[in-house]
C-alpha positions as CSV (number, residue, x, y, z in Angstrom):
1,X,10.0,18.6,3.3
2,X,7.3,17.7,5.2
3,X,4.0,19.2,3.9
4,X,1.1,19.8,6.3
5,X,-2.5,21.0,5.7
6,X,-2.0,24.6,6.5
7,X,1.1,24.8,4.1
8,X,-0.3,22.7,1.2
9,X,-1.6,25.7,-0.9
10,X,1.5,27.7,-0.6
11,X,3.7,25.0,-1.3
12,X,2.1,23.7,-4.6
13,X,4.1,25.7,-6.7
14,X,7.2,24.6,-5.4
15,X,6.0,21.1,-5.9
16,X,5.0,21.7,-9.4
17,X,8.3,23.1,-10.0
18,X,10.0,20.2,-8.9
19,X,7.8,17.7,-10.9
20,X,8.3,19.9,-14.1
21,X,12.0,20.1,-14.1
22,X,13.0,16.6,-12.9
23,X,13.8,13.3,-14.7
24,X,12.5,10.8,-12.3
25,X,9.5,10.9,-9.7
26,X,9.5,8.2,-7.1
27,X,6.8,7.4,-4.8
28,X,6.0,5.6,-1.8
29,X,2.8,5.4,0.4
30,X,2.0,4.1,4.3
31,X,-1.6,2.8,4.5
32,X,-4.2,2.6,7.1
33,X,-4.2,-1.4,6.3
34,X,-3.2,-3.6,3.6
35,X,-5.4,-6.3,2.8
36,X,-7.8,-8.7,3.9
37,X,-6.1,-11.7,6.0
38,X,-4.8,-14.0,3.1
39,X,-6.3,-17.7,3.0
40,X,-4.2,-20.8,2.8
41,X,-4.0,-20.8,-0.8
42,X,-0.5,-20.8,-2.4
43,X,-1.5,-19.5,-5.8
44,X,-3.7,-16.7,-6.8
45,X,-5.1,-16.0,-10.2
46,X,-4.4,-12.5,-11.8
47,X,-8.4,-11.7,-11.3
48,X,-8.5,-13.0,-7.6
49,X,-5.4,-10.5,-7.1
50,X,-6.9,-7.7,-8.7
51,X,-10.2,-8.1,-6.8
52,X,-8.2,-8.3,-3.5
53,X,-6.2,-5.0,-4.3
54,X,-9.7,-3.3,-5.6
55,X,-11.0,-4.4,-2.3
56,X,-8.1,-3.0,-0.3
57,X,-8.7,0.4,-2.0
58,X,-12.0,0.5,-1.1
59,X,-11.5,-0.5,2.7
60,X,-8.3,1.4,3.5
61,X,-6.5,4.7,2.6
62,X,-3.3,5.9,2.2
63,X,-2.5,8.0,5.0
64,X,1.3,9.4,4.2
65,X,2.5,9.9,0.7
66,X,6.1,10.3,-0.4
67,X,7.2,11.9,-3.5
68,X,11.0,12.6,-4.4
69,X,12.0,14.1,-7.7
70,X,15.4,13.7,-9.1
71,X,16.9,16.5,-11.4
72,X,20.2,16.6,-13.4
73,X,22.4,19.3,-12.3
74,X,25.0,20.8,-14.4
75,X,27.7,19.9,-11.9
76,X,27.4,16.2,-13.2
77,X,25.1,14.9,-10.4
78,X,21.4,14.4,-9.7
79,X,19.5,16.8,-7.2
80,X,16.9,15.1,-4.9
81,X,13.9,17.0,-3.6
82,X,12.0,14.7,-1.2
83,X,8.3,15.7,0.1
84,X,6.5,14.0,3.0
85,X,2.7,14.5,2.9
86,X,0.2,13.6,5.6
87,X,-3.3,12.7,4.1
88,X,-6.1,12.8,6.1
89,X,-9.7,12.7,4.3
90,X,-11.1,15.6,6.9
91,X,-14.3,17.2,6.1
92,X,-12.7,20.8,6.9
93,X,-12.5,22.1,3.5
94,X,-14.9,25.2,3.2
95,X,-18.6,23.9,2.1
96,X,-17.2,20.6,0.9
97,X,-18.3,17.6,3.5
98,X,-17.1,14.1,2.0
99,X,-17.2,12.6,5.5
100,X,-15.6,9.6,4.3
101,X,-15.3,6.1,6.0
102,X,-12.5,4.0,5.9
103,X,-11.0,0.7,8.2
104,X,-7.8,0.5,10.0
105,X,-5.7,-2.4,10.3
106,X,-4.1,-3.3,13.9
107,X,-1.0,-5.0,12.3
108,X,-0.6,-1.8,10.1
109,X,-0.8,0.5,12.8
110,X,1.1,-1.4,15.3
111,X,3.9,-1.1,12.7
112,X,3.6,2.7,12.3
113,X,3.9,3.0,15.8
114,X,6.9,1.1,16.1
115,X,8.1,3.6,13.1
116,X,7.2,6.8,15.1
117,X,4.2,7.8,13.1
118,X,2.8,10.9,14.2
119,X,-0.9,10.2,14.1
120,X,-1.7,13.5,15.9
121,X,-0.2,15.2,12.9
122,X,-1.9,12.8,10.4
123,X,-5.6,13.5,12.0
124,X,-4.9,17.2,12.8
125,X,-2.5,18.4,9.7
126,X,-3.5,15.6,7.2
127,X,-4.1,17.1,3.7
128,X,-7.9,16.6,2.3
129,X,-8.7,15.5,-1.0
130,X,-11.5,15.1,-3.5
131,X,-12.0,12.5,-6.8
132,X,-12.5,13.9,-10.0
133,X,-16.2,13.1,-9.8
134,X,-16.3,14.6,-6.3
135,X,-14.5,17.8,-7.6
136,X,-17.4,18.0,-10.5
137,X,-20.2,17.6,-7.8
138,X,-18.7,20.5,-5.6
139,X,-18.4,22.7,-8.5
140,X,-22.0,22.1,-10.1
141,X,-23.3,22.7,-6.3
142,X,-21.3,25.9,-6.2
143,X,-22.7,27.0,-9.5
144,X,-26.2,26.2,-8.3
145,X,-25.9,28.4,-5.2
146,X,-24.2,31.2,-7.3
147,X,-27.4,31.1,-9.3
148,X,-29.5,30.9,-6.0
149,X,-30.9,27.8,-7.7
150,X,-31.7,26.2,-4.2
151,X,-34.9,24.5,-3.4
152,X,-37.1,25.9,-0.8
153,X,-37.8,24.3,2.5
154,X,-41.0,24.0,4.4
155,X,-41.6,26.9,7.3
156,X,-42.0,25.1,10.7
157,X,-45.0,26.6,12.5
158,X,-42.9,27.5,15.7
159,X,-40.5,29.7,13.4
160,X,-43.7,31.7,12.2
161,X,-43.2,34.5,14.5
162,X,-39.3,34.8,13.5
163,X,-40.3,35.2,9.8
164,X,-43.0,37.4,10.5
165,X,-40.6,39.6,12.5
166,X,-38.0,39.6,9.8
167,X,-40.4,40.8,7.4
168,X,-41.4,43.5,9.6
169,X,-37.7,44.6,9.8
170,X,-37.1,44.6,6.2
171,X,-40.5,46.3,5.3
172,X,-39.7,48.8,8.0
173,X,-36.0,49.5,6.7
174,X,-37.4,49.8,3.0
175,X,-40.1,52.2,4.1
176,X,-37.2,54.5,6.0
177,X,-36.4,57.4,3.6
178,X,-33.4,57.9,5.5
179,X,-32.4,54.2,6.0
180,X,-28.7,53.0,6.3
181,X,-26.9,50.6,4.5
182,X,-29.1,47.5,5.4
183,X,-30.8,45.8,8.0
184,X,-29.0,42.8,10.2
185,X,-30.9,40.0,11.2
186,X,-29.7,37.8,13.5
187,X,-30.7,34.1,12.9
188,X,-29.9,31.5,16.0
189,X,-29.2,28.5,13.9
190,X,-28.7,27.3,10.3
191,X,-32.2,26.5,9.7
192,X,-33.2,30.4,10.4
193,X,-30.5,31.0,8.2
194,X,-31.8,29.4,5.4
195,X,-35.3,30.7,6.0
196,X,-33.9,34.3,5.7
197,X,-32.1,33.7,2.6
198,X,-35.0,32.1,1.0
199,X,-37.2,34.8,2.2
200,X,-35.1,37.5,0.4
201,X,-34.6,35.5,-2.7
202,X,-38.3,34.8,-3.1
203,X,-39.9,38.1,-1.9
204,X,-37.3,41.0,-2.2
205,X,-36.0,40.4,-5.9
206,X,-34.0,43.8,-5.4
207,X,-32.3,43.0,-2.3
208,X,-29.5,40.9,-1.2
209,X,-28.7,38.9,2.1
210,X,-25.3,38.6,3.0
211,X,-23.9,36.3,5.6
212,X,-22.0,38.2,8.0
213,X,-20.1,37.5,11.2
214,X,-22.9,36.8,13.7
215,X,-25.9,38.0,11.5
216,X,-27.2,38.5,7.9
217,X,-27.4,41.9,6.5
218,X,-30.2,42.5,4.0
219,X,-29.2,45.2,1.7
220,X,-29.6,46.8,-1.9
221,X,-26.5,46.6,-3.7
222,X,-25.4,49.1,-6.6
223,X,-24.6,47.3,-10.2
224,X,-20.9,47.8,-9.4
225,X,-21.3,46.3,-6.0
226,X,-23.3,43.2,-7.6
227,X,-20.3,42.6,-9.9
228,X,-17.7,43.0,-6.9
229,X,-19.7,40.5,-4.7
230,X,-20.2,38.0,-7.6
231,X,-16.3,38.1,-8.3
232,X,-15.6,37.6,-4.3
233,X,-18.0,34.9,-4.3
234,X,-16.1,33.2,-7.5
235,X,-12.9,33.6,-5.9
236,X,-14.1,31.9,-2.6
237,X,-15.5,29.3,-4.6
238,X,-12.5,28.5,-6.4
239,X,-10.4,28.7,-3.4
240,X,-12.6,26.3,-1.4
241,X,-12.5,23.9,-4.3
242,X,-8.6,24.0,-4.6
243,X,-8.3,23.3,-1.0
244,X,-10.9,20.6,-1.1
245,X,-9.4,18.9,-4.3
246,X,-6.1,19.3,-2.0
247,X,-3.7,16.3,-2.7
248,X,-5.1,14.9,-6.0
249,X,-3.6,18.3,-7.6
250,X,-0.1,16.5,-6.8
251,X,-1.6,13.2,-8.3
252,X,-2.8,15.2,-11.4
253,X,0.9,17.1,-11.6
254,X,2.6,13.5,-11.7
255,X,-0.1,12.1,-14.4
256,X,0.3,15.2,-16.5
257,X,4.2,15.2,-16.4
258,X,4.4,11.8,-18.4
259,X,7.8,11.4,-16.5
260,X,9.1,8.2,-15.3
261,X,7.5,6.7,-12.2
262,X,9.4,4.8,-9.9
263,X,8.3,2.7,-7.1
264,X,9.2,-0.5,-4.9
265,X,6.7,-3.4,-5.2
266,X,4.6,-0.9,-6.5
267,X,1.2,-2.5,-7.8
268,X,-0.8,-1.7,-4.4
269,X,0.8,1.8,-4.2
270,X,-0.6,2.5,-7.8
271,X,-4.1,0.8,-6.9
272,X,-4.6,3.0,-4.1
273,X,-3.3,6.3,-5.8
274,X,-6.2,5.7,-8.5
275,X,-8.8,4.4,-6.3
276,X,-8.4,6.9,-3.6
277,X,-7.7,10.1,-5.6
278,X,-9.0,9.8,-9.2
279,X,-12.0,7.4,-9.3
280,X,-12.9,4.2,-7.8
281,X,-11.1,1.1,-9.5
282,X,-13.0,-0.4,-12.3
283,X,-14.6,-3.8,-12.2
284,X,-12.2,-5.5,-14.8
285,X,-8.4,-6.2,-14.9
286,X,-8.2,-4.9,-18.5
287,X,-10.2,-1.6,-17.7
288,X,-7.8,-1.3,-14.8
289,X,-4.6,-1.8,-17.0
290,X,-5.9,0.7,-19.5
291,X,-6.9,3.2,-16.8
292,X,-3.4,2.7,-14.9
293,X,-1.3,3.2,-18.4
294,X,-3.2,6.3,-19.3
295,X,-2.7,8.2,-16.1
296,X,0.8,6.8,-15.6
297,X,2.5,5.4,-19.0
298,X,5.9,5.0,-17.7
299,X,6.6,3.1,-14.6
300,X,9.4,1.2,-13.2
301,X,9.2,-1.3,-10.2
302,X,12.7,-1.7,-8.5
303,X,11.7,-4.9,-6.9
304,X,10.9,-6.6,-10.3
305,X,13.9,-4.8,-12.1
306,X,16.1,-6.8,-9.7
307,X,14.3,-9.9,-10.3
308,X,14.0,-9.5,-14.3
309,X,17.3,-8.4,-14.9
310,X,20.1,-11.3,-14.9
311,X,23.0,-9.3,-14.0
312,X,21.0,-7.8,-11.0
313,X,19.6,-11.0,-9.9
314,X,23.1,-12.1,-9.7
315,X,23.7,-9.8,-7.1
316,X,20.5,-9.5,-5.2
317,X,18.9,-13.0,-5.6
318,X,15.8,-12.8,-3.5
319,X,16.8,-10.3,-1.2
320,X,15.2,-7.1,-2.9
321,X,13.6,-5.3,0.4
322,X,13.9,-1.6,-0.1
323,X,16.6,-1.4,2.5
324,X,18.6,-4.0,1.0
325,X,18.8,-2.1,-2.4
326,X,19.7,0.8,-0.5
327,X,22.8,-1.1,1.2
328,X,23.8,-2.9,-1.8
329,X,23.5,0.3,-4.1
330,X,26.2,2.2,-1.6
331,X,28.8,-0.4,-2.9
332,X,31.6,0.7,-5.2
333,X,29.8,-0.7,-8.2
334,X,27.0,1.5,-7.8
335,X,29.0,4.9,-7.4
336,X,27.4,6.5,-10.8
337,X,25.5,8.6,-10.7
338,X,26.1,10.8,-7.9
339,X,23.2,12.0,-5.9
340,X,22.9,14.9,-3.5
341,X,20.0,16.2,-1.4
342,X,18.8,19.9,-2.4
343,X,20.1,22.0,0.6
344,X,16.5,23.4,0.9
345,X,15.4,19.5,2.1
346,X,17.5,18.7,4.7
347,X,14.9,16.5,6.5
348,X,16.5,13.3,5.1
349,X,20.2,14.2,5.5
350,X,19.9,11.2,8.5
351,X,17.8,8.3,7.9
352,X,13.9,8.1,8.6
353,X,13.2,4.8,7.1
354,X,9.6,3.9,6.8
355,X,8.5,7.6,6.4
356,X,7.3,7.7,3.1
357,X,9.0,10.6,1.8
358,X,12.4,8.9,2.9
359,X,11.4,5.4,1.4
360,X,10.6,7.5,-2.0
361,X,13.9,9.0,-1.8
362,X,15.7,5.4,-1.4
363,X,13.6,4.0,-4.3
364,X,14.6,6.9,-6.6
365,X,18.0,6.6,-5.4
366,X,18.3,2.9,-5.9
367,X,16.6,3.0,-9.2
368,X,19.1,5.7,-10.9
369,X,22.2,3.4,-9.6
370,X,20.8,0.2,-10.8
371,X,19.7,1.7,-14.5
372,X,23.2,3.3,-14.4
373,X,24.8,-0.2,-13.9
374,X,22.9,-1.9,-16.5
375,X,23.9,0.7,-19.0
376,X,27.4,0.7,-18.2
377,X,27.4,-3.0,-18.4
378,X,25.3,-3.3,-21.6
379,X,26.2,0.1,-23.3
380,X,29.8,1.1,-22.2
381,X,30.5,3.3,-25.0
382,X,27.3,5.5,-24.2
383,X,28.6,5.6,-20.4
384,X,32.2,7.3,-20.2
385,X,32.3,8.4,-16.4
386,X,34.4,11.8,-16.1
387,X,36.7,12.6,-13.4
388,X,35.7,15.1,-10.7
389,X,37.2,18.3,-11.8
390,X,36.9,22.2,-10.8
391,X,35.9,24.4,-13.5
392,X,36.9,27.9,-14.1
393,X,33.9,30.1,-14.6
394,X,35.3,33.3,-16.3
395,X,34.8,36.4,-14.2
396,X,31.6,38.6,-15.1
397,X,32.7,42.3,-15.5
398,X,30.2,44.0,-13.6
399,X,30.0,47.7,-13.7
400,X,28.4,48.5,-10.0
401,X,29.2,50.2,-6.9
402,X,27.3,47.6,-5.0
403,X,29.9,45.3,-3.1
404,X,27.6,42.2,-3.0
405,X,27.6,42.0,-6.8
406,X,31.6,42.0,-7.1
407,X,32.2,40.0,-3.6
408,X,35.1,38.1,-5.1
409,X,38.5,39.9,-5.6
410,X,39.8,41.0,-8.8
411,X,41.5,38.6,-10.6
412,X,39.7,35.6,-9.3
413,X,37.6,33.4,-11.4
414,X,34.4,31.6,-9.6
415,X,35.3,27.9,-9.1
416,X,32.4,25.3,-9.9
417,X,33.1,21.8,-9.0
418,X,32.0,19.3,-11.2
419,X,31.5,15.8,-9.9
420,X,32.1,13.8,-12.8
421,X,29.0,11.3,-12.7
422,X,27.1,10.7,-16.0
423,X,23.4,10.8,-16.4
424,X,21.2,8.1,-16.6
425,X,19.7,7.3,-20.2
426,X,16.1,6.9,-19.3
427,X,14.6,7.5,-23.1
428,X,15.6,7.4,-26.5
429,X,13.0,9.8,-27.4
430,X,9.9,11.1,-26.1
431,X,8.0,7.8,-26.4
432,X,10.9,5.2,-26.4
433,X,12.1,4.2,-23.3
434,X,16.3,3.3,-23.2
435,X,16.8,-0.5,-24.0
436,X,18.4,-1.1,-20.8
437,X,15.0,-0.6,-19.1
438,X,12.7,-2.1,-21.6
439,X,12.4,-5.4,-19.7
440,X,11.1,-3.6,-16.6
441,X,8.8,-0.6,-17.9
442,X,5.2,-0.8,-17.0
443,X,5.7,-4.0,-14.7
444,X,5.2,-4.9,-11.1
445,X,6.3,-8.0,-9.2
446,X,3.9,-10.4,-8.1
447,X,4.1,-13.2,-5.8
448,X,2.0,-16.7,-5.2
449,X,1.1,-16.1,-9.1
450,X,1.6,-18.0,-12.3
451,X,3.4,-15.1,-13.5
452,X,6.4,-13.3,-12.5
453,X,5.0,-10.0,-13.0
454,X,1.8,-7.8,-13.4
455,X,2.2,-6.1,-16.9
456,X,0.2,-2.9,-17.2
457,X,0.3,-2.9,-20.9
458,X,0.6,-6.6,-22.4
459,X,-0.4,-9.8,-21.8
460,X,1.6,-11.7,-18.9
461,X,3.7,-14.8,-19.6
462,X,3.6,-17.9,-17.6
463,X,6.9,-18.3,-16.2
464,X,6.2,-21.5,-13.9
465,X,6.8,-23.6,-16.9
466,X,7.1,-27.0,-15.0
467,X,3.7,-26.8,-13.5
468,X,1.7,-25.1,-16.3
469,X,-0.2,-26.1,-19.4
470,X,-1.8,-24.4,-22.3
471,X,-5.6,-25.3,-22.6
472,X,-7.6,-25.0,-25.7
473,X,-11.2,-25.7,-26.1
474,X,-12.0,-28.3,-28.7
475,X,-15.3,-26.5,-29.4
476,X,-13.6,-23.3,-30.2
477,X,-15.1,-21.2,-27.4
478,X,-13.7,-21.6,-24.0
479,X,-16.4,-21.6,-21.2
480,X,-14.1,-21.0,-18.1
481,X,-17.1,-22.1,-15.6
482,X,-17.0,-25.4,-17.4
483,X,-13.3,-25.3,-17.3
484,X,-13.2,-25.1,-13.6
485,X,-15.7,-27.8,-13.2
486,X,-13.5,-30.3,-15.1
487,X,-10.4,-29.3,-13.5
488,X,-11.7,-28.9,-9.9
489,X,-10.4,-32.1,-8.7
490,X,-7.1,-32.2,-10.7
491,X,-5.4,-30.6,-7.8
492,X,-4.7,-27.1,-6.5
493,X,-4.5,-24.8,-9.7
494,X,-5.5,-21.7,-11.1
495,X,-7.0,-20.8,-14.6
496,X,-5.7,-17.9,-16.6
497,X,-7.6,-16.7,-19.6
498,X,-5.4,-16.4,-22.6
499,X,-8.4,-15.5,-25.2
500,X,-11.7,-16.6,-26.2
501,X,-10.7,-20.2,-26.8
502,X,-7.8,-20.9,-24.7
503,X,-6.2,-20.3,-20.8
504,X,-3.4,-21.6,-18.9
505,X,-3.7,-24.2,-16.2
506,X,-1.2,-23.6,-13.6
507,X,-0.9,-26.2,-10.6
508,X,1.1,-25.6,-7.4
509,X,2.4,-28.8,-7.8
510,X,1.8,-31.5,-10.7
511,X,-0.7,-34.2,-9.4
512,X,0.7,-37.4,-9.5
513,X,-2.0,-39.0,-11.6
514,X,-2.5,-36.0,-14.1
515,X,-3.4,-37.7,-17.6
516,X,-3.6,-35.4,-20.6
517,X,-5.5,-37.9,-22.5
518,X,-8.7,-37.8,-20.2
519,X,-9.6,-34.3,-21.4
520,X,-9.1,-34.8,-25.0
521,X,-12.7,-34.6,-25.8
522,X,-13.1,-31.4,-24.6
523,X,-9.6,-29.6,-24.6
524,X,-6.1,-29.7,-26.2
525,X,-3.7,-29.7,-23.5
526,X,0.0,-28.8,-24.0
527,X,2.9,-28.2,-21.6
528,X,3.5,-24.5,-21.8
529,X,7.4,-24.9,-22.5
530,X,6.2,-26.8,-25.6
531,X,3.6,-24.3,-26.2
532,X,6.0,-21.4,-26.4
533,X,8.2,-23.5,-28.3
534,X,5.6,-24.2,-31.0
535,X,4.8,-20.6,-31.1
536,X,8.3,-19.8,-31.5
537,X,7.8,-16.9,-28.6
538,X,9.8,-18.1,-25.5
539,X,9.2,-15.9,-22.6
540,X,11.8,-13.5,-21.9
541,X,13.4,-13.5,-18.6
């Protein structure tokens, strides 16, 4: 289902219902650009990678967001509801004018053009948004306006005749014993309108200036009229704010649901979701991890899932592009569970690859197939698939003369087809994920890194053990700047801090003349494999 600006508020209840009732939420984004051109480095530290993603969220924006919910149906299948949103930071939001700046990347737009992306629809019908801080500022400004707590502006000399005439019109109206409902004042521009409101507020306490189409009406309201006007103004402010907050409402719903959030290579997606719709990304990596986990406590990256699980890696190897996952999970080994499109969501009955809503549908479908496959292999007693069958639903005796209430013939039972697939076990309880998903939970794939994943909750584990070393400071405190100076001539490498006294040293490839003994006065250096063996905590793959 495509959701555009003019439909958004009307469709929010339907979106909220889909999120609340579902088992899994899959997401995908299309961006105005990805990141700055990469350097020639083959290896990046986590901090460098985070800074790159943080910078990307400050430069580029999500221009299309895909959301697909998957809900278990009593007929033994999942029902998918895919939504596709165009997102544009328009200033046409009532009294809210954000006037955002963002960059575009030619390569990203060239790719979108080849995928028939509708740029006119994006600009003219994209949904606006406010971050939480922007919403708070908007509400404070609205409250200030409600109280008429607006600073006065100076009166320009050329507007003196205009204001003299305004006072004359108001005074004559007040002095007329048979005066009408009010006096109408025509202002030529925003400055004159502001002066009129200011004059009435400061000089005529019992009067009210009301903006009308083409003029300002100055009148005296009864108590009931004042209460009605106040109510109308509050309702307008709330409507303006809801429209201005816009797409962030959807992000809030996803976050508040606590449901399983599934993406494909999703670290950049999550970074943009937070940086664009919630708040600017924090300066430190640890703060980002805490924030992301608080907002989205249950995340799974299907690309990492295929890499970390041996049973899946045997099938996919390194061919884990989303289209490849979609193709492979359509084979016989991945028939469970059955996934059908909701009849009111027909947009993706035909493929629309690289449209965010369709990619979210592919991601969620692949995840359910992969999760079910792992469960069937590891916990077969928990997953006994039923044969598809037709169930007889007993006829309900309806005493009605309405033929529509008794559309079936007497003596017939209603037939309900059961597809026989089995539901995927996502959680053992509210806070415990199923063991088949434990290795993948809250981790996202990384490339050109000492680690195989980005871990939103725990410390990452170095996996490239043949080129990695554990470094401990002899003095008890590790000065990372000093460590960088010491190892700068050793070869291309990254340093990953572990705690206050240790770090990991990871080379692109081991230097030929790397001698551990030459550093013994300052550091105790141990090959990572030996370090994990000594700690009796081997990294899990």
